[in-house]
N, C-alpha and C positions, 0 to 999 in steps of 0.2 A: 303735080297734075291731079285733077279730080276724075276718078274713074266712075262711070255710071254703068250699073249692071241691071239686068232684068231679074224677076223672081227666080228664074232657073239658074242664075249665076253667069249668064252670058254677057260679055262685055258689049254695051250699047255704043259707047263712045268715051273718049278721053278728052278732057278739057284742060288746056294749059292754064295754070293759075300763078299769078305773081306772088312774090313774098315767100317767107318760110312756112313750112308745113307744121312747125312746132306750135302746139297749142291752137291749131286751126279748128274752126267750128263750121259745120255745114247745116243749113236749114232749107227745107222745101217750103217756099212761099206759095206756090201754086203747082198744079200738075206739070206745067211746062217751065217753071222758074225755080232755080236753085240758087241759094246765096251761100257764099263762103267768106269767112273772116280769117285773114291771115296776117302775119306780122307780129312783132313783139309789142306787148301792151304798153311798154314804155315809149314807143315811137308811133302812137296814134294808129292803131290797126284800122284797116279799111274793109268794108263789106263790098263784095262784087256780086252782081246779080247776072246769072247766065241763063239763056234759053236751053231747054233740054227737050228734044234733041236740037242740034244745031251748034251749040256752044257759043252763041252770039253774046257778047258782053252788052247788057242793056244799060247799066249805069253803075257808078261807084259811089258809095256813101261812106264818108269819114265822120264819125261823131264829132260834133262841135264842142265848144267849151261849156262847162257847167257854171251856172250862175252862183251856186254855192256848192260846198263839198257834198252835201247829202241830196243834191238835186240830180237824181239818177237819170241816166239816159233811158228813153223808151226805145226798145228795139223795133224794127219795122213790123207793122201790124197788117195782117191780111184780112180782107173783107170776107164775110161768110160765103159769098158766091165765088170767091177766089179770083175776082176780076181786078180788084184794086188793092194796092198796099201803100202805106204812107210811112214816112220816116222823119225824124227830127231834122230841122235845118237851122239849128242854133248858130249864131255868129255875133260878133261885135263889128260895128262899122268904124269908119275913120275917126269919129268923135268918141269912140269907146262906148257908145250906147248899145244896149242889148237888143237883139232881134231874136225872138223865141217863137218859131213858127214850124210848119211842116210842109213837106212836098208829097204830092200824090203821084202814083204811077198807074196808068191804065194799061193793063196787060194786053187787052184786046187790040187797042189802037196804038200801042207803043208810044203813049203820050205822057209827058211829065208836066205836072201842074203845081205851081207855087200857091199855097194858101195865103191868107191874110198875113201881111208882114209890115209891121210898123214899129219904130223904136219905142222901147219901154212898154210895149204891149206884149202879152204872152198868151199863147195858145197851149192848152193841154188836152191831149186826146182822151176821150172818155167812153169810147165804145162805138159799136155799130147799131143802127136801128134794127128792129126785128125783121123788117122786110128787105134789109140789105140795100135800100135805096139812099140812105143817108148815113153820115157818121156824126157822132156827138163830139163837141168841143167845148171846153171852158175857156172863155176869153177873160183874162185877169189882168189887173193893173200890176205892173212889176216895179214901178218907181214912184217916189213921192211926188214928182213933178209931171207924171204922165198925164197929158191932156186927154180928156174923153173924146171919143170919135162918134159923132152923131150917126154916121153911116153903119157903125157896128158897135152896139152897146156892149157893156160888160155883162157877163152871165153865161148861162148854158145855151149853146147854139146847136142847131142842126145844119149841117152842110149837105145840101142835096147834090148827089154826085152827077146826075145827068144834066142838071141845069146850071150847076156852079153857083147856086144861090144860097145865102146864109139866112137862117130863120131864127129869131130870138125866141127861146122857149121859156126861160126863167131869168128875168133881169137880176144882175148882181149875185147869181148863184156862185158859190165858191168851190163846191165839190158835190159829187153825186155818187150814191151807192145804188146801183141798179139791182132789181130782182133778177131771178134766173133767166127770164126771157127778155130782159131789157124793156119790159112793158111799162114799168113804173119805177120811181126811184125816190130814195130819201135824199133831199137836197138841203144844203146849208146855204142860207141867204143872208147877205150883208145888207143892213139897213143904214144908209148914210144919215148922220145927225149933225154934221158939221164938216169943216174942211178935212179933218183927219179922224173924226170920231164917228162911232157907229156901234150897232149891236148886231149879234148873229143869232139867227133862229133856225130851227130844223122843222121840215114839213115834208109831206108826201106830194111829189109831182105826179099829177094824173093827166096823161096825154089825151084822154077822151074829153075831159072837161077843160083841158088846157089851162090848168091853174094849180097852185100849190095849196094843199089842204092842211091846215094847222100851222102853228108858228111857236114851237116850243123854244123858250129863250135859253141861249147858251151863255153861261156866265164865265168870266175870266178868259175869254177868247182873245187871241192876238189881234193886233190892229189889221186894217185892210191889207196893207202892203206885206206885212209879216205873214198873213194868211197864204200869200203866194209863195213866199220863201219857205214856208213850212208845210207845203202840200203833203209831204210824206207823213207829217204828224197826224193827218186825218186818219191814215191807216194804222199807225202805230199807237197813238194816244186816244183817238176817238173812233175806234172801229165800229162797224155796223154789220148786222147779220139779219137776213130775211128768214122768216119761218118757212118750213117746207111747203105749206099750202099757199104762200105768198100773201097772206092776209094781215101779217104784222111784221114789224121790224124792230129789232132791239139795238140800242146804240149807247155808247158812253159819251159823257160830256167832258169838257176840259177839267172841271173840278171834281170828276170822279163819280158822278151820278150815273146809274144804269137806268135807262128809260125804255119803256115799251110803248110803241105807237101803232095805232090801227090805221086802216086805209082812209078813214075820215079825218085823220089828223089829230084825233084825241090821244093824249099821252098820259102816262102815269109813271112815277119813279118806281 
């Protein structure tokens, strides 16, 4: 069982929990929502979300399969206003095609929402907007034969929570490094030059101008599909860091160059 106590140590309530307590993990996702992960890791542990007080089981999340070994699961993410949280909904269908999507949960209305879900298309959560009214997603091609969807282009998207509407911010963006306030970001953009060929550039996404400033060429970058498979490499091999005043960003390229870029997109090694 999970015991909930107040700051004075008084027992508020006890919530029965399934599975073993060995290695259990507890997280508060909102003032009224607690999540507990129980079960042996060798047997696909499940996260269960409970209301506090009340002890009502809202939902159960079992992490889906990974597309590759280093494609780490993203744990449930809570919005800044603590109203929304989302979690991975990865799965394979009967034809063995990958579905890499997310589900949203509205804590206020007790409503579960499935985000865009199509075989061989992948969504990657990329943060919340500064006003908390939207979340950022990367829509990426996950297979060689994935057909483009004219209703939802590849790239950096904003999903507006209240309307359920997707907005394309940067077409064919592959990843983004936000500054501290998520007001602007360093984006890597893929430029198609053939059926499977293309180049990668880095620039500054300016939401006020709604455009990418600068296009520093990234040499020796993986192909488009491999960019999805190697998302973790953006953090480990080509990390980026914003200056404390938010006026410059430094980043490494795939071939080891260290680059300094200003807000107008001008860059120097």
